[in-house]
C-alpha positions as CSV (number, residue, x, y, z in Angstrom):
1,X,-149.6,44.2,-33.6
2,X,-148.5,45.1,-30.0
3,X,-147.5,48.4,-28.6
4,X,-144.5,50.8,-28.9
5,X,-142.2,52.0,-26.2
6,X,-144.8,54.6,-25.0
7,X,-147.6,52.0,-24.9
8,X,-149.3,53.2,-28.0
9,X,-151.3,50.7,-30.1
10,X,-149.4,49.9,-33.3
11,X,-152.5,48.9,-35.2
12,X,-154.1,52.3,-34.5
13,X,-150.9,53.9,-35.6
14,X,-151.0,51.8,-38.8
15,X,-154.5,53.1,-39.6
16,X,-153.5,56.7,-38.8
17,X,-150.2,56.6,-40.7
18,X,-151.9,54.9,-43.6
19,X,-154.2,57.8,-44.1
20,X,-151.2,60.1,-44.4
21,X,-149.1,57.9,-46.6
22,X,-152.0,57.1,-49.0
23,X,-153.1,60.7,-49.1
24,X,-149.6,61.8,-50.1
25,X,-149.2,58.9,-52.6
26,X,-152.6,59.5,-54.4
27,X,-152.3,63.3,-54.2
28,X,-148.8,63.3,-55.7
29,X,-149.7,60.8,-58.4
30,X,-152.8,62.8,-59.4
31,X,-150.8,66.0,-59.9
32,X,-147.8,64.4,-61.5
33,X,-150.0,62.3,-63.8
34,X,-152.0,65.3,-65.1
35,X,-148.9,67.4,-65.5
36,X,-147.2,64.6,-67.4
37,X,-150.4,64.1,-69.5
38,X,-150.6,67.8,-70.5
39,X,-146.9,68.0,-71.2
40,X,-146.8,64.7,-73.1
41,X,-149.8,65.5,-75.3
42,X,-148.5,69.0,-76.1
43,X,-145.2,67.6,-77.2
44,X,-146.7,64.7,-79.2
45,X,-149.5,66.8,-80.9
46,X,-147.9,70.1,-81.6
47,X,-144.4,68.7,-82.3
48,X,-141.7,70.9,-83.9
49,X,-140.2,73.5,-81.6
50,X,-142.7,72.8,-78.8
51,X,-141.6,69.2,-78.7
52,X,-137.9,70.1,-78.7
53,X,-138.4,72.5,-75.8
54,X,-140.4,70.0,-73.8
55,X,-137.9,67.3,-74.3
56,X,-135.1,69.6,-73.2
57,X,-137.1,70.4,-70.0
58,X,-137.8,66.7,-69.3
59,X,-134.1,65.8,-69.9
60,X,-133.0,68.6,-67.5
61,X,-135.3,67.1,-64.8
62,X,-134.1,63.6,-65.5
63,X,-130.5,64.7,-65.2
64,X,-130.8,64.9,-61.4
65,X,-131.3,61.7,-59.4
66,X,-134.9,61.9,-58.2
67,X,-134.2,61.1,-54.5
68,X,-131.4,63.7,-54.2
69,X,-133.6,66.3,-55.9
70,X,-136.3,65.4,-53.2
71,X,-133.7,65.9,-50.5
72,X,-132.6,69.2,-51.9
73,X,-136.1,70.6,-52.2
74,X,-137.2,69.3,-48.7
75,X,-134.2,71.0,-47.1
76,X,-135.7,74.4,-48.0
77,X,-139.2,73.7,-46.8
78,X,-140.9,72.6,-43.6
79,X,-142.2,69.1,-44.3
80,X,-146.0,68.7,-44.2
81,X,-148.5,66.6,-46.2
82,X,-149.2,69.3,-48.8
83,X,-145.5,70.2,-49.1
84,X,-144.6,66.6,-49.7
85,X,-147.4,66.2,-52.2
86,X,-146.0,69.2,-54.1
87,X,-142.4,68.2,-53.9
88,X,-143.0,64.5,-54.9
89,X,-145.3,65.5,-57.8
90,X,-142.7,68.1,-59.1
91,X,-140.1,65.3,-59.3
92,X,-142.4,62.6,-60.6
93,X,-144.1,63.8,-63.8
94,X,-141.3,63.1,-66.3
95,X,-141.9,59.4,-66.8
96,X,-145.5,59.9,-67.5
97,X,-144.7,62.8,-69.9
98,X,-142.3,60.6,-71.9
99,X,-144.8,57.7,-72.2
100,X,-147.7,60.0,-73.2
101,X,-145.4,61.8,-75.7
102,X,-144.5,58.6,-77.5
103,X,-148.1,57.4,-77.6
104,X,-149.3,60.8,-78.8
105,X,-146.9,60.6,-81.7
106,X,-148.4,57.3,-82.7
107,X,-152.0,58.6,-82.4
108,X,-151.1,61.8,-84.3
109,X,-150.0,59.7,-87.3
110,X,-153.3,57.9,-87.5
111,X,-155.4,58.7,-90.7
112,X,-158.5,59.9,-88.9
113,X,-156.5,62.5,-87.0
114,X,-155.1,63.8,-90.3
115,X,-158.6,64.0,-91.7
116,X,-159.8,65.9,-88.6
117,X,-157.0,68.4,-88.9
118,X,-157.6,68.9,-92.7
119,X,-161.3,69.3,-91.9
120,X,-160.5,72.3,-89.7
121,X,-161.6,70.7,-86.3
122,X,-160.1,72.7,-83.4
123,X,-157.0,71.4,-81.8
124,X,-158.5,71.5,-78.3
125,X,-161.5,69.3,-79.5
126,X,-159.2,66.8,-81.2
127,X,-157.1,66.5,-78.0
128,X,-160.0,66.2,-75.6
129,X,-162.3,64.1,-77.7
130,X,-160.0,61.8,-79.6
131,X,-156.5,61.8,-78.0
132,X,-157.7,61.5,-74.3
133,X,-159.7,58.3,-74.6
134,X,-156.9,56.5,-76.5
135,X,-154.4,57.7,-73.9
136,X,-156.5,56.6,-70.9
137,X,-155.1,53.0,-70.6
138,X,-151.5,54.1,-70.5
139,X,-152.4,57.0,-68.2
140,X,-154.0,54.7,-65.6
141,X,-151.2,52.2,-65.8
142,X,-148.6,55.0,-65.1
143,X,-150.9,56.4,-62.4
144,X,-150.8,53.2,-60.4
145,X,-147.0,53.1,-60.6
146,X,-147.0,56.8,-59.6
147,X,-148.9,56.1,-56.4
148,X,-146.5,53.4,-55.4
149,X,-143.5,55.5,-56.2
150,X,-144.9,58.5,-54.2
151,X,-145.6,56.2,-51.2
152,X,-142.0,54.9,-51.3
153,X,-140.6,58.4,-51.7
154,X,-142.6,59.7,-48.7
155,X,-141.6,56.6,-46.6
156,X,-137.9,57.1,-47.5
157,X,-138.0,60.8,-46.5
158,X,-139.8,60.1,-43.2
159,X,-137.5,57.2,-42.5
160,X,-134.6,59.6,-42.8
161,X,-136.3,62.0,-40.4
162,X,-137.0,64.8,-42.9
163,X,-140.5,63.8,-44.0
164,X,-143.6,63.7,-41.9
165,X,-142.9,65.1,-38.4
166,X,-144.8,64.6,-35.1
167,X,-147.6,64.9,-34.1
168,X,-148.4,63.6,-37.6
169,X,-147.4,60.1,-38.5
170,X,-147.0,58.0,-41.6
171,X,-145.8,54.5,-42.3
172,X,-142.4,55.8,-43.0
173,X,-142.1,57.7,-39.7
174,X,-143.5,54.7,-37.7
175,X,-140.8,52.5,-39.5
176,X,-138.2,55.1,-38.5
177,X,-139.2,55.0,-34.8
178,X,-138.7,51.3,-34.7
179,X,-135.2,51.1,-36.2
180,X,-133.5,51.9,-32.9
181,X,-135.2,49.0,-31.1
182,X,-135.5,46.5,-33.9
183,X,-133.4,43.9,-32.0
184,X,-135.9,43.8,-29.1
185,X,-139.2,45.1,-30.7
186,X,-139.1,43.8,-34.2
187,X,-142.9,44.4,-34.7
188,X,-142.4,48.2,-34.6
189,X,-140.6,48.1,-38.0
190,X,-142.1,44.9,-39.4
191,X,-145.7,46.0,-39.6
192,X,-145.2,49.4,-41.3
193,X,-142.8,47.8,-43.7
194,X,-145.3,45.0,-44.4
195,X,-148.1,47.6,-45.1
196,X,-145.8,49.5,-47.5
197,X,-145.0,46.2,-49.3
198,X,-148.6,45.1,-49.5
199,X,-149.8,48.4,-51.0
200,X,-147.0,48.5,-53.5
201,X,-147.5,44.9,-54.4
202,X,-151.2,45.5,-54.9
203,X,-150.6,48.5,-57.1
204,X,-148.2,46.6,-59.3
205,X,-150.7,43.8,-59.8
206,X,-153.4,46.4,-60.6
207,X,-151.1,47.9,-63.2
208,X,-150.3,44.4,-64.7
209,X,-154.1,43.7,-64.9
210,X,-154.7,47.0,-66.7
211,X,-151.9,46.3,-69.1
212,X,-153.2,42.8,-69.9
213,X,-156.7,44.1,-70.3
214,X,-155.5,46.9,-72.6
215,X,-153.5,44.5,-74.7
216,X,-156.4,42.1,-75.1
217,X,-158.7,44.9,-76.1
218,X,-156.2,46.1,-78.7
219,X,-156.0,42.6,-80.2
220,X,-159.8,42.4,-80.5
221,X,-159.9,45.8,-82.2
């Protein structure tokens, strides 16, 4: 993969930057997915006033363009891995919450859930034992998209110079370093961009596979 202007090995920087980018992507997706899961299940299961309040909260977050909200939050904090994980997860849970809420409404209307509620089974047990397994497929599909979105968000912030700062590096920061010499050293921007593309492409294919597998399983059932 060549070297950069300071003679540093680009391949080694790809490995080091990949650890940071993937850590931020997976960490942000884990937090955002679990927040979205809890919020979505609460709205779909309890309904009524709880659902209305949660929908208002989700709509308020969705009112702001996500990337501009990221820019606004990062301007008040010194960027680091954990700060970016927190900020990206705060701005990324709404889509998961909406999907889980819709699916929870459908599950809540199933006859066996009504029977369990009439039988006096605790709400926590119903959610953990019966809702969670049925929500697992849509959760994992959304999680894979969340990882990809978080990696893109981190790369965008680092490319603009307000994300990961030296001495730490990420694919986005390596990509940003190469933009000023792209006409004479194309590989400095090409390889980090290629790695971001390959990871996102792989995650999309994993999500498609999970969706097809879930649909086939539903047909069998």
